[in-house]
Every structure is written in structure tokens, then in C-alpha cells.
N, C-alpha and C positions, 0 to 999 in steps of 0.2 A: 183775676182774668177769667173770662168765660171758658168753660171746658169744652164747648162744642165748636171750636174754631177749626175749620178745615182749610186746606189750601184752596185759594180762589183768586180769580182776576176780576176786579170790580171796577166798572167805569164810574168815576166820581165827577167828571166834568167833560162836556155839558150833559144835561139830562137827556134821556132818550126822546123826549118830545121835540127837542130842537132839531134843526136841519143837520144832515150828515155831510157838512161841507168842510171839515177840518183837513189839514194838510200833513200833520205829523202826529205820531202816537208817543205820549210820554207815560212811562211805566215807573211808578215809585215803589221801592221795595224797602221795608223796614228792617230793623236789626234784631238782636237777641233781647229776650225778656221784654218785648214791646207788645202793647195792645193795639192791634190794627185800627181799632175805632178811635183811639186817642193819640196815637204816636205822632201824628202830624199836626196836633192841636197845641196852641200856646198855653202857658200856665195861667195867664192873667184872666180877668173877667171883663168882657165875655171871652171864652176860649175860642180862638179863631183857627180854622183849618186853612192854611195858606195855599193848599192845593186847589181848594174850591172857592175861596172867597173871591168875589168878582173883581175886587180892587187889587188883588195880589197876583199870583201866578197866571190865572186866566187873562188878566189884563196885560201881562208882559208878553204872553204868547197866545193871542186870541184865536189863532187858527189851529190850536192843538187840542187833541182829545187826551184826557188825563185818566190814567188807571192806577190802581193800587193792587199790588200782589200781597195777599194776606196769607199767613201760615202760623201754625202754633210754634212760637219761638221760645217758650219758657223752658228753662232747665231745672227750675225749682218748683216743687208741687205739681205733680202730674206731668212732668216733663216727658215728652214722647221719645222713644228710641228711634231717632232718625239721623240720616247722614246728609252731608252737603249735596251729594249727587241726587238723593231723593228729591230734595227741594228744586234742584236744577231741572230735573225731568218734569216735575209738576209745572214749573213756570213755562217751559217750552210747550207743553201739551195745552195749557190754557191759552197761550198765544195762538196756537194752531186753531183752536176752536173759535176764538173770539175776534182775532185780527184777520178779517177776511179780505182786506184790501192791502195791496202792496205799497203801503205808505212807509216813509222813513220812521224809524223807531229811535227814541232817546230814552235811556234809563236814568232814573234818579235813585241812588241807593245810599242808605244810611248804615254805617258800621258794618255788621255782619251781612246785611243785605247786599253789599257790594261783592262779597265772596260768593253769594248765591248767583248774582248776575254773571260774574266771571266764569263760574263753573258751568252755567247754562250755555253761554256763548262758546266756551271752549269745547263742550260736548258736541255742539252743532258742527264743528269743524271735522269731527270724526265720523259724521253720518251725512252722506251726500243728500239724503232726503230732508235734512234739517238745515243744510248750509244756507238756505235762503234767509234764515233769521239773522245770520251774521251779515249777509249782504244788505239787509234792510236796516240793520242797526248802524246808525251814523255817529253816535256819541254816547258817552256815559259821564254823569256827574257824580262823583263819589264824595260822601260826607263822612270823613273819619273812618274809612274802611281799613281794617288791620291787615294789610297785605303781607306783613311779616310777623303777625301775631301781636299779642299784648301780654306784658308781664303780670297784669292784674288778673288774668284768667286763672292763674294758679290759686289765688284766694277764693275765686268762685268755685273752682273744682273742690277745694278743701271743704268749703261750706256745703256744697251739694253732697259730698260724701258723708259728712256728719249727718245731714238731714236724712239721707237715705238710710243710714244706720239706725236712726231712732224712729224709723217708720214713716217718714215723709217721702213719698215717691219722688225721686229726682233722677235726672239723666245728665251725663257729661259727654255724650257722644259728639255733640257739636262743639263743646268746649275743648275737647281733645285736639281738634284741628287748629285751634287758635293759639296754642302755646308757641312762643318764639322758637324758631328752628324746626317746627313741625315739617317733616318731609313732604306730607301731603299738601300743606299750604304753600311751601316753597316751590314745589313742582307746579302747582296750579298757577301761582303768580308768574313764574317764568314762562309757562305756556301762554298765559293770557297776554303778557307783555309782547311776545312774538306775534300773537294774533293782532294786537293793536297796531304794531309796526307794519305788518304785512297788509292789513286792510285799510290803513290810513284812518282808522277810527279816531274821532275827536274825543279826547279824555281830559277831564278837569278833576283835580283832587283838592279838597278842602281839609284842613287839619286844625285841631283845637289849640288854643294858646293859654287856657286857664285850667288849673288842676281841679279835679272834680271831688266834692265831698264824698267819702266812702261811707262814713257813719252819720246817720241823721239825728242822733240823739243830741239834745242840747248840751253844750259844753264841749262836745267832741267834734262837732261839725267842722269847726275851723282848724282843729288839730290834725285830723286824719284826711288828707287830700292826696289825690294821685292823678297823674296824667294817664288817661286810659289808653289812648292810641297816639303816641308822639309822632312828630313830623316824619321821622325816618321810616316809620311803618305805614303812615297814611298816604305816602306819595309813591305812586307806581314808578315814576321816573325821578330819582333824587335830583334836586336842584333844577327841576324842569321849569319851563316858562309858564306852564299851566297849573302850577301849585300855588294855592292861596290860603292865607291864615284867616281864622275867624276868632274874634275876641269873645270866646265863651267856652264852656266845658262840653264834654262829650255828648251827654244826653240832650243838650240844648242846640246841637248843630242843625237839627231838623225842626226847630220850633221858632216861629216868628210871629209876634203879636200884631204887627201893623206894616203897611207899605213903607213907612218911614224908617223902619228898623234897618240899621246899617248893614247888618249881616244878611238880611233878606235882599237888600239891593245888590250886594256882591254876588250872592248865589243866583238870584233870578237873572242878573245881567249875564252871567256865564251860561245859564240855561238858554237864554235868548241867543247868545253867540253860537252855541252848539246847534240850535234849531236853524238859525240863518245859514249855517255852514253845511247843512245837509246836502244841498245841491252840489257843492264843490266836492264833498267826500264821495258822493255817488258817481260823480264824473271821473274822479281819479281811479275808480274801481273798474273801469272798463279793462278788458284783457290787454296784457302787455303785447307790444309789437317786437317780433324778433326779426330784424333786418340785418343779416350777416351772410356774406357770400361764401365763406370757406367752411368746408366740412371738418369734422373732428379728425385728428391725426393720431391713430393708435400707436404709431411708432415713436411719437414724441416722448421724450424723457428728460428728467433733470430740470434745471433752472428753478429749483424750489425756492431759493433765496429771493429771486426776482418775483416769482409768483406770490410769495408771502408779502413782499412790500406792496405789490399792487392790491392784494386782498385787504391788507390793513388800511390802505389809504382811500379805497373807493367807499366813500361815505356820502350820506345825503342829509340835508337839513341842518348843517352845522354852522350856518351863517356865512360861510365862505365856500364857494364852489371848489371841490377837490379836482385837481388836474394832475395826472401822472404822465411824465415824459420818459420815453425810452429812446435813447439815441445810440448809434453805432453804425459801423460800416455796413453797406448793403450785403445781405447774405449771412449776417450774424444771427438771424432768427428772431428779429423783433416781432414781425407779424405772426410767426409761429407761436411765440410766447403768448401774444394777445389771443390768438385762436384757441390755444389750450385754456387760457383763463376764461374766455367767453363760454366755451362748451362745458367748463367745470361748474360755472355759476348759473348756467342757463335755466335749469330746472328750478332752482331757488328763486331766481329773479322773476320767472313766470308766476310762481306762487305769490310773490310779493308785488306783482304787477309793476315791475320795473322793466321798461322797454330797452332794447339794445339796438342801436343804429350804427351802421358802418358807413363811413364817409371817406372815399378815396380823395387824396389831396396832392397828387403829383403835380397837377397844374390847375388853372382856373376852370377849364372846361370839365375836367373830371370832378372837381368839387361841385360845380353847378349840376352836372348830371346826377351825382350822388344825392344831392339835396332834393332834386325832383323825384328820384326813386324813393327817398325817405318819405316825401309827402304822399306818394301813392300808397306806401305801406301803412302809414298812420292815418290815412283817410282825410288828409288836409285838403279842403276845397278852395279853389280860386274862383273869383267872380267870373261870370260869363264874359268871354272876349277880353280877358284881362291882359293888358299889355304893360303893366307896371313891374315893380320889383318883386318877383316871386321869391327870391332869397329872403327878403325882408319879412314876407308873410310867414314863411317857414320858421324863421328865427323868432318871430313874435309868438308863434305857436309853441315853440320849445321853451320860451321864456315864461309861458303861462303855467303856474303851478296846478291849475285845474286839469291840465292834460297829463298829469301824473309824472312820476319820476322816470328818469332815463339815464342810460350810459351811452356815450358816444365814443366810437373808435375813429380817431382822425389819423388815417394811415398814410405814410409816406409824405408827410408835410416837410419837404426838403428845401423849398425855395424861400429864402429869407425875405425876398421882395414881395412875396405873396402873403406870407404868414408871419412876418415880423411885426413888431409893435407899430401901430398906426399905419398898417398896410391896408390895401383896399378890401381885403376879406376879413379884417379884424372885426368890423361891426356885425358880421354874420356868425360869429362864434358866440353862442349863448353863454351867459354868465351866472344864471340863477342857481342857487344852492340845491334845488331839487334835482339837478342833473350833475353828472360827473363826466369827465373827458379823459381818455387815454390817448396820448399823442405818440406816434412813432415817426422818427426822423433820422436821416443820416447826419444831420447838422445839429450840433449841440446848442448853438445859439438859438435856433428855432425852438428847440425844446425848452430852453430857458425862457424865451419870450412868451411861449404859449402856456407852459406849465410850471415854470420855476417859481418857488417861493410859497406855494400853497401847501406843500407837504414836506416832511423830512425825507432825507436820503434821496432827493430827486434833483435833477433828472437822473434816471438810471442808465449807467453805461453798460451796453450789451456787447460783450466781447466773445471770444471763442469759448467753447464748452469745456467742462472738466473731463478728464480722462474717464472717470467712472460713468458720467452721463453718456459719453460717446459709446462706451461698451454696451450700456443698456439700450441706447438708441438702435445699435446694430442688432442686438438680441431681439428687440421688439419688431424690427422690420424684416429680419431674415430668419429662415429655418436653420436647423443645425448643420445641414449639408452646405448651405450657402455661407454660413459663418466660418466654416473651416476650423483649423487649429487656432488655439488662443494666441500663439505668437504671430500668426498671419493676420489675425484680427487687430492686434495691438500695433503691428507694423503699419497696417493700413491707416489706423487712426493717427499715428505720428506723422505719416507721409502727408495726410490730408490736413495736418495742422489743427485738428479739432474744430474746423470751420463748419457750422451747421449746414449751410447750403451745399457744400461739397459732399458732406456725408449723406445728405438727403439724395443728392444726385447719384452717389455711389449705390445706395440702397435700391433706388429705382432701376438703375442699369443692371445690377446683379439679378434682381427679381425678374425683370422683363426678359433678360437674355439667359436665364437659368445658369448664371455663372457663380463664382464664389469670391471670397475676399482675396485669396492668394492670386488668382488670375487677374482680378481688377488691379491689384497692386503692381503686377508686372506691366500692365498697360500704362499705369500712371507713371511708372519710372521712366518710360520711354517718352522723350520730349514731344515728339510729333503726336503720339497717341494722347498724351495729356492735354494738349491744346484741343484736339478733336473731342475728347471727353467733355471738356468745359463748354463746348458748343452744343452738346446734346440737350434735348428738351427733357424736363422731368415730368414723369407721368403720375397718375393716381393721386394718392393722398399728398404727395409733395407739391402739388400745383399751387400751394399757398403763395409761393413767391411769384409764380406766373411768368418767370423769365429764365433764360439760360444763365449759367453762372457768369460767363464772359460778359453778357449783356448787363447783368445786374451791376457789376463794378464799373463797366464803361460809362454807365449813366452818371455815377458819382464823379468819375474823372472828367467827363465833359462839363458837368456843372461847375467843377472847380476851375477848369481852364477858361470857361466863359466868364466866370465871376472875376477871376484875377489871372491874367496871363503870367504874371510872375509866379503865383502859386502853382499854375500849370507846369511851368518850367521846373520848379523845385520838385514837383510830383514826378515829372519825367526823369529827373536825375536819380530818384530813389531806385529805379530799376537797375542801375549799374553797380549797386553794392550787393555783396553776397550775404552778409550776416543779417540777423534779425535786429541787431542794434547798430545804430549809426550815430557817430559822434557829431554834435552840432557844428563844430568848427571846421569839419571837412566838407560840409555842404557848399556848393557853389552859390555865390551871391548875385550873379547876373547883373552886376553894376548897380544893384539896388542900394538905397540908403539903409542904415540899420533899422530905422522905423519901418520902412516898407518891407524889409525882410521879416521882421517880427510879425507884422500884420499878415503876411503871406503864410508864415508858419502857423499862425493862429487859425487861418482858414482850414488848413490841412488837419489841424487838431480838432476843429469843429466838426469836420466830416469823419473823424475817428480814423483817418488814414495813419496818423502818427500818434503815439502816446509818449509824452515827455517824462523822463525820469532823470535821476541824478545819482551818481555813484563815484566814489573816490575822487571827488572834486571836479568831475566832468559831467556836462549836460549831454545826454544822448536820447535818441528817439528809437522806439521799437516799432517794427512793422512785421506783419505775418508774411511767411515765405510765399504762400500761394497768392497773396495780394501783390507782392512784389513781381511775381511772374505775370500776373494780370496787367500790371502797369507796363511791363516790358512789351507785352503783346499790343497794348494800346498805343505805346509810343512808336512802335514800328510802323503803325498805320499813319502816323503823322509825318510831316516834312521836317521836323526838328530833331530827328534822331541823332544825326551826326553832329550837329551844332551843340546839342546838349552833352554829348559824349566829350567833346573838346572842353567845354566849360567844367565838367566834372573832373577831367584830367588836370586842368589848370588849377582847380581848387585843391586837388589832392597834392600836387607838387608844392603848392604854397603852404599847405598845412603840415606836410611831412618835413621836419627839419633835418639838417645834417647832424649826424650823431655826435653827441658829446655827453659827458657825465650829467650835465644839467638837462639835456633834452632826451635822455634815455626813456623816461616815462612817456613823454609825448610821442616818441617813435613807436613804442610798444602799443600805445592805445589805438593807433590807427594803422598798424602794419598790415593787418589782415585786409582792411578795406583798400589799402594802397596796392596790395598784391592783386586783388580782384580787379581794380581799375586797370592795372597794367595788362592783365590777361584780356580784358575786354578791348583794350586799345589794340593789342596785337591781332585780335580776331577781326576787328572792324577796319583797321588800317594796316594791312600786311606790308612788310618792308618791300619797296620796289628797288631791286638791285640794279646798279648801273655799272658800266665798264670801268675797270680800275684806272685806265690811262687818261681819263678825263680830269681836268683840273677842277678846283672847288667851284668856280663860277659856273662852269658848264654843268656840274652836278646839281647845283641849286636851281638852275634854269630848267633842267630836265625834270626835277622833282616838282617844281611849281607848275610846269606844263601839264603834268599828269593829274594833279589834284591841288586846287588852290590852297587848301588848309593842310596839305601833307607836311610841309616843312615845319609848321608850328607844332603839329602833333608829334612828329618824330623828335623834335628838339625837346619837347616836354617828356616824351617817353624815355629818352636818353637820360635826362636829369633824374627822373624817378627811379630808373634802374640803378644809377650811381648811388642815390640815397639809400635805397633798400639794401644794396650790396654792402655799403659801408656799415650800416647797422647790423647786417647779418654777420659780417666779418668780426665785429666787436663782440658778438655773442657766440662766436665759434662755429657758426653754421656754414662751413666752407663748402660742403658738398653741394647744397642747393644754391649757394652763392656763385659757384662756378658757372652755372647756367646764366645767372644774371650778369656776371662779368662778361661772359661770351656775347650775350645779347647787346650790352652796352658798347663793347668794342666793335661789333659788327655794324651797329647803327652809326657810330662815329666814322668808321671806315667807309661806309656807304655814303654818308652825307658830306664828310670833309676830305676824304682821301686817306689812304693807308699810312702815309708818312707825315701827316699833320701832327702838330704838337699834342693836341688833346687825344688824338687816336693813339699815339705812342704811349701817353700816360696811362690810358685805359688798358693797353696791351701789357704794360708793366704790372698793373694791379691784377690783371687776369693771370699772369704768370705766378704772382705771389699766392693767389687763392688756389691755383692748381697745386702748388707745392704743399700748402697746408691741407688740402683735401686728399693728398696722396697720389695725385697724377703727376709723378716726377718727370717722366719722359716728355709729357706735353708741356710742363712748366719749363723744362730745359730748352725745348724747341723755341718757345716764346722768347726767352731771355737770350738765346744765341742770335736770333734775328735782331733783337734790339742791340746786342753787343756789336754786331757788324755795322749796323746803321749809325750808332752813336760814335764808334771809333773812327768810322770813315768820315763822318760829318763834323764831329766836335773834337776828335782826338782822344788818345788813350787816357790822358790825365784830366779830362773834363769830369765834373761832378757826376753827371748822369751816367757816364761810362763806368765810373768807379762803383756807384750805387748798384747798377745792373750787374757788375762783376761780383759784387757781394752776394746778390741773390743766386748767381750761378754757384758760388762756393757753398751756400747753404743747401742747395739742391744736391750737390755732390756729396756733402756730408750726410744728408738723409739717405742717399743711395749707398752709403757706407764706403764711399771712395775717399777715405779720410786723408790720405797722403796728398791727393790732388786738391782736396779742400784746404788742407794746411798751406799748400803752396799759394793758392789763390788768396786766402785770408792774409798771408804775409805780404803778397803783392798789393792787395787793396789797402792795407794799413800803411805801407810805405808811400803809395801814390797819394794818399789823402793828406800827407804831411804838408804838401805844397799849398793847399787852399782851405784846410780845416784846422781850427784851433785844437789844442790838446784836450779841452773839455767839451768839444762839440759832441752832441749826443749821437749823431750818425757815426762819428769816429769811435765813441765809447761802445756803441752797439757792435761794431766790428770786433772790438776787443773781447766782448763777452762771447760772441759766436766762436771766435778763435780759441778762447779758453776751453770751450766744449770740445773742439777738435783735438786739442792737446791732451785733454783728459782721456778721450777715446783712444788716442794713440798710446797712452800709458806714460806720457811725459808729465808726471805730476809736478815736478819742479817748475817747469815753464808754465804749467796751468795755474799754479798758485801765484806765480809772479804776475801773470796777466790779470788774474782775479783781483789781486791786491791793487794793481794799478787802476782797474775799473772802479773798485769801491772807493779808493782814495780820491779819484777825480769826480766822485758824486754821481756815478752812473745810475744807481738805483733811485736815489733821491730825484734826479732829473726825470727819470721815467715816470715816477709818481706824480711829479709836478705837471708833466705833459699829458698825464692820464693815458699813457701808453700801457694799457692793462695787459695785453699779451706779453709785452716785455717784462712788466712787473711780476706777473705770475710765473713767467718762464724763469726769471732770475731767482726768485724765491724758491721755486720748486727745485731748481738745480742745486741751490745752496743746501736745501734740506737733504737731497739725495747724496751730495758729497759729504755732508756731515755724518749721515748714516753710514756711508761706506768707510768713513774714518773711525767709526765706532762711537761717535758722539751722539748717542740716541736722545739724550735730553735736549741738546741743542737743536737736533733735527725736529723734535716734537714741538719746541717753541716756535720754530719757523713755520711748521705746518699749521699750528693754531693761529698764527698771524695771517696765513693765507685764508683760513676759514673765516676770520673776522672780516677781511677785505671782500671776500666773495659774498658773504651774507649782505654786507652793505651795498655791494654793487648789483648782484643778481637776485638776491632774496634767498630765503632758506630752502624753498622748494625747487630751486633750479638744479639741474643735473650736475653742473659744475660745482655747486656748493656741496651737494651730497657726496660727490667724489672726493672733494677736499676733506670732508669730515671722515670719510672712510680711510683716507690716507693716515689719519692719526691713530686709528684703532690698533694696528700692529705695533706702532711706536709705543703706545701705552703698555702693550704686552712686553715689549723689549725692555722698557724701563721698570718692569716689575709690578705695574699697577693693572693686574689682569681684571679685577672687578670693574674698574673704570672703563677698560677696553670693552667689556661686555655691555656696560651701560650705554656707552656711545653707540655701539653697533645696534643695540635694541631700539634706541631712539630713531636711528636712521631707518631701520626696518619698519618701524611703526609709521613713519612718514611715507615711505615708499609703498606700503601696503602690498597689493598684488603686483605692482610694477617693479619687481626685483630686477636689478641690473647684473650684468656679468661681473662687474667689479665687486658688488655686494656679496655675490656667491663666492668669488675668489677669496675675499677677506674672511668670510665665514669658514671656508675650508682650512685656512691657515690658523684660525683662532683656537687656542687651547680651551678645554672645558672650563666652565665657570666655577670658581671655588665658592664654598659656602660663606655667606655673610656672617659676621660675628654673632648676630642674634639667632641665625639659623643653626650655626654650630652649637651655640649654647643650648638651644631648645632640643637639638638632637642628643647632646650629651645628657641633658636632664631626662629625656625620654628613656635613654638606655639605662640610666641610674634607677629610674622608677621600675623598669622591668626587672632589674637585678634585685631590687628590694622586694618585689612581689614574689620572687622565687624563694625568699628566705622562709624557713619553717616557722 
């Protein structure tokens, strides 16, 4: 090789004498250990330079000027000490000197020459004065460029080192960078790949398919062969669509002997494609358009999981357009999330020439106006006096890849009729993969139609924020004084239910009015102030939603009601429930068929009003507390408020069964909702009291005259009161049930009259509940009134008279008037002989109550006689069969007490353990009645001598109770003797003492 080769850029086609009318510059760069004068020549005779032969490359690209960049590339014998960056600087400088016209540039690089080209273009990106060369470069064709190095370089380095050691000047500075895993090479490759992606540069990679002979000596030529730059190193983008194989070895990738050579046809064809594509590449490089109306929100925080999903799925050129859907109730922060994402990637997208377009999609007019604004921003021109379809022209522009990549934000696409499949606007949503679309909607179905199926984890459900994100949001939006104490901040977050739009409004209000979280919370707790706060406008950075809180949700509610009146009614019914969870079977059906009801619920779920879940065998729906209040405000403005309330009340009465052992779980599952509905009914339909002397017909007429639906409401209210009271009595909640019983009796007295049969039965139940709750005088008053009425109406020996007299006897016994109670029980038992069989349960219950009186009086003989008769006639068994749990527990408890008093502690303990088993099966382990039953066994274990078991049982109960210690648990603990050591504890203690004694021995 000639020793006087210096870097130079030489024009090889056409000659200087020809006209200067070419349209593109092609610069060929050779590889390592190459002679610039022969590197592009074929081996055959005659040797043909395919860059300059008129029938080869010049014939393929006739309007191209072809250059070669020559440099000393030898590493053996007089190899210069030079770096890749030195060659890159030389290449750019020669281009500055000789390429005086701003024509497109296409590089053709063989092997190491590709690394030089990549380094040159990458260096231009770091110097604004040289950036024009990247702008002019539209494509690069690489022939076996080792982007990730070559294993064979190690052999070359070894050979160069040996040569240098024996006095043959050699240099490995260029070889060092081509070792696989070289940090310099990997960094350069990564940076160049980003440059290619951001600039839209057209890149083609060719790789060898034949192993190259390493030794040229005869006999060894076929034995020692290597793949110099394999496919995985020669391709900038693995498995890319612009990677092509050539059936030759490495040094022949740039040598072609004739136009008919198959490899030449492949390479020249791709060079021609790159040249023809220059106009498209340059067109795509125009500056990106940023058309987005909302400013960045510094106080925004959290939602990292959603932002990551969006970031991972916004991709271009994958063959299928990427669409990401965000759906959720209005005010949950969908637009805020998109705004955060857009401002996060804005700078990067501008560098990559990716435009961002915002399109409002609330209705057709907003969509049309947004598209026209998009056209103005992007410079889309319409023909003069054009009266045709402007939306189609804009869509065609977006579909054209020559106009560059773009990201479209389709915001508030809530109407399925406008944006559903095959809707009138569907043809105007571009589908080409050089664009991506983010859809925000309140309706899941719209998200699914527009964006479903193109990405994983989509569409994304946007719900309320996490507690940590809410804290950070307040910290970003308020100063320390406005934040106040941490407990005030957290209490405000919980009160606002972590709903982003409510938090944004709170931040704006606090900042504008120089308030703090504590005082805002006090305003929020007040019902009227809370409604007023939700009507306040949000200012400053929170204007992304552009609406009041109340307006935001009312839009969704109106959409639902207009779309489906049935769904609107179900939506309205949600406002009457108190909890965040609502059982599905308690919702009113409004005379709809099962299919219609399911479809209506589906619409509510599509709008993210309800979220369906399943627990313990029940389907239930969750709803945010503030959303429920917004529904209530919306319903009150409509004319269906009272009618919806009546349907809700009817559905609740139908769903709440009369209590029995089989229906206990059903009652428990909806008790809270039933209580809420009852309260709402009393507030909306207060009882209209009428004069006592009116008969039933006159009462009904008067009630109907006042309000047509009043009679039905009060009848349902009475029924629900009875059901709730019966369930409460069975669970021992007599104190709160006393008010329910009072309410039921008052309703019946007002509707039917004080002396009607149903009213009298309710008065009887009221008296029983008052007795159990401890209101003995009030209970006695009720039963005395009933006694006078029954005896005067039915006679003393009537069943109702005797049952009522039995209740009077029980009350007297509780008042410790045992002698009077004994006389009444004796009288009741004798009167019942005439109409009750000896084994009738009512008669047996009288026996048991009478036995208790006898024991209290100290008449043990009569007491045992009565108990024996009760047990002989199957009193306990009958109580169990009738599921009369109060009687069952009462009898068993009394038996345990009497056994203990008689000194039979073992028998008493067995009875107490039976009570525990029944209570666990009936009420569950965590019920107070069950824990009390377990505590009753503790002292009995102690009395039977099993003190360790007593402490174990007590510890287990204390563990379950936690901080909720009861008076009974403390009372038992006070009577419990200290716990003795377990056998292993005693043994270890004795062993320890023994070892101490041994240690003291001399």
C-alpha cells in the first residue's frame, strides 16, 4: 500500500467536465486494511470499479454524484496512530469544503467505514454548526459493518503486536475499538441508533453468509475459515426489515464484476431505494407540531403505574397502530394523567420530530373544531373556496407517512353513538402505524371500541388515587402553613375519598383563600358548605378539567339517563344507600326483565359509576362516597326523586327476609342498607298523625288525601321496621330495637287504629323488647294496657290474656318482686290447662320461668320439681327445634349456674362448652355473645383444677379482642389466679438452678 495516503474526499463520478446537474451526493467509505485505489474494484479481469463503471452504479442512479472518502486504514506496516474520532472529523471537514450545495447525502460504507460514518454523523449532533450534515444525510447503506465488533479482531491484534515487537511498525488503536463488548463501540452504536430513529434516516444493512479464508497458503485455505462480521453484529436493528444477506465473504461485499452479478443487483437496488426515498425522509424532518391546550401541572403526583403503561405502549412503526384507552368516571384525573405524560415527553418528541395533537371529542362540533385547529397548527392547506369534506382532507394528511409521526390525544370521547364502531366519525380516526392515539373516556365500551386489542393491559381503568399520591399532591400544591398538621391533611384526604378533581379543587380553594387543610375540612363536613364547595370554579393549574366538580359528574349522569331511562333510574337509586358497597339483590328492578336490568347495570359499569365485585357468595357493587352525594344532588333536581325512593324502599323490603336460622346471613348482609333506607324514608315521608277516634276507613282516606303514595310508603316502612326489629331481637340488640318497635307500633296505631289486631301485636312485641332492654316500668305499662283490653274483650282465660299475663310476671320477676311473680306464674300455669296441651311449648316456657322464680325464692325442692317436669316434657329439645335461641341459651345458662351453685363444676363446664359451640355456629367466633360464652368457661376451668387451660382460653380471647377489651374480660382476669409454670418451663428452671449450683462447686 502506498505510504503517502492522506485523508481526502475525491469525486469519482461524473468527471468535472460534465454538467453540474446531479440531485444527490453518494459518499463511499472503505474499511480497514483497504487500498482506496483498489477497494471498490473486482478481482476478475478486467478489474471493474462498480462505483464509476457507466453500466453499474451510475446507471442505477444517473442523477447522483459519487465520492470516495480515502484514508490510511492499514494497521500492519506503517499503521498510523489514529482514532475513530480523528477520521470522523476529517470526513466532516472535507464535506464542508467540497459539498457546497445543500443536496441530500447518501453514505455507502464497507466494514469499518460504517463505524467512521456513524461517528461522523453522531459528532454532528453535538455541534450545532455541523448539525446540517445530519439534516442533509437521508440514508446509509452498510456493507458488513461491525456495529458490535468482531471476534477475529483479536487475531489481528495479536499479529500486529508480534509484528511491532520484531520491528515492523504496526498500530492497534483502531483495532481496539472493534473488540466485541468495547465500551466505545457499544456507546457509539447506541447513540447512532437513537440518531437514526430520531431523524428518520433510511438505513440498510448487508451481512455476509460465507466464511472467509484466513490463511492464503495452499492446503490451509479451505481449512481455516472464519465469519468476520456475523449477522448479529452487522445489523443495526436485529431482525429488521432492511437487513439483507449477501452470498459472499467479508472482503467481497464491496466488489462486483458486472451488472449481472446478483449481489450487485441487491446492493444497487437498495441504494436506488434510499435515493428515491430522500424526498420522503426530508419531508418527515420538518419541525414537530405541539398542539396541546393544557399547561403543565407542578402539583400533579403519582399515577406512575398508569404513566408507565402509556410510555411502554406509545410506539411507532410496529405494523399496527398503537392506541391506549383511559376510562373512568369524570373527575378521576384521566386528562390530568395525559397532560402529565405529554409534558414529560414533549422535549423528547420535539427532538424526534413527533408531533402532538389534541382533539376534543365531547361532541361532533368540538371534534370538528379541534380538527380545524389541528390543520391550522400543522399547516394543512384547503383548496380555495373548498366546500367539501375538510375532515377527510385532514385525515388523509394524518394518514400520509411523509408528514411525519404524531401522537393524538382524543379527549372525552364519551358518546358511543359518535365514537363507537362503524359510527359516523370512525372514518376520520387515522389508523396508520406512524401515529399513535391516546383516548380518554368515561365509557369503557368507547375505549374498547377505539383502543381495545392493540396493546396489553388496556383499556386502563382510572380510579381514585392512592393515599401516598394524595399526600404528595397536597405537598406539591400547598405550603407548610396551608398543609397544617399531618393528621388534618390525612383526615381531609379520607374525607375527599382520594378523588383527584376534589383534591385539585381543595388545593385551589386553599391557595386562593389563604386557608389550610383543617379549615377546609370543617367546611367540607358541613353539608350545605360541601355542596357550595363543589360548585366552585377551579383556578390556575387545575383548569385542566375546565369544569366545576358538580358539573363534571352531572354530565355523566345526564348521558346515562338519556341513553337508558332504566339505567338512569338505577343510578338515581344509588343515592339512597349509605355504604360504599351495595348488594346487587337489593337494587330495585323497576319492572325490568332480567336481561334489561343486566344491560342497564352494564351501562353504569361502562361509565365507571359502579365496580362489580364478589365476596362470600354475594355480588356487590362499589361506589365512591362523594360520587353518591353528587348523584343525590342530581336526583333532587329531577322529578323522579320520590318515586325512586318508593321503589328503593319496596326493593329493600322484598330483599330483607324475616329472620330465621337459614336467613340470618341474608339479613346480616343488607341490614345496614335497610337501616339507611328506613332513615331516608322517615326523612322524606314523615308520619302524618291523625285523631285517635277515627275508624280505619277514615284514617286511610285521610292519609290518601294528603299524599297519594303515602299509604304505600308507610305500609312498607312498617314492614321493614318489623323485619329489622325481629332480626335485632334475635341478635340481642334490644336497646336500639326498642326505638324500632316504638316506630312500628306508632305507624300501625296511626294507620290502623290503636286497638286493631296488628297494632296490639306490635304493642306486645314492644313490651317484650322494653323488658329485655331494661325499661321495666315502660314494659309493665304496655302489658297492663294490653291486659285490660284482652280481659275485657276476650276474657281472662283467653290465650292472648294468659300470654300477656306471663310477660307481666316476667317483668315483676326482673323487678325482684318475686312473690308477686310467683303468684302470677302459678295463675298463668293453671289457666293454660284449659286450652294448652301439657307439652305445648308456651306452657313449657311458663314452667321454666316459674322455676327461676322458685329458685330465687329459695324453694329448691319446688324448683327442681318444675325443672324435671320441663326437661321430661322435652322443653329444651322443643326450643332447639323451634330455633328459639334466646330460650335455648337462657335454659342452658341457668342450668350451668344451678349446677355450679350445687358444686357440680364439671357438669357446669360441660354445659358452658355446649353453649360456646352453639354460639360459634350461630353468631360466629368474633361475636360478643360468643366471647362472653367462652369467658364464662375460664373460671370453671380454674374451679375444676385446670388452671393452665383457664389461662390458655383467656389468652386466646384476649388475642381476638385486641384493644377492644370488655368489662367481662377484665372481671374474669381479676378473678383468675396466677398462671403456673408449664412442665417444660418448670424443668428448664430446675435445670438452670442445678447448673448454677454446679458452677459454685470448687
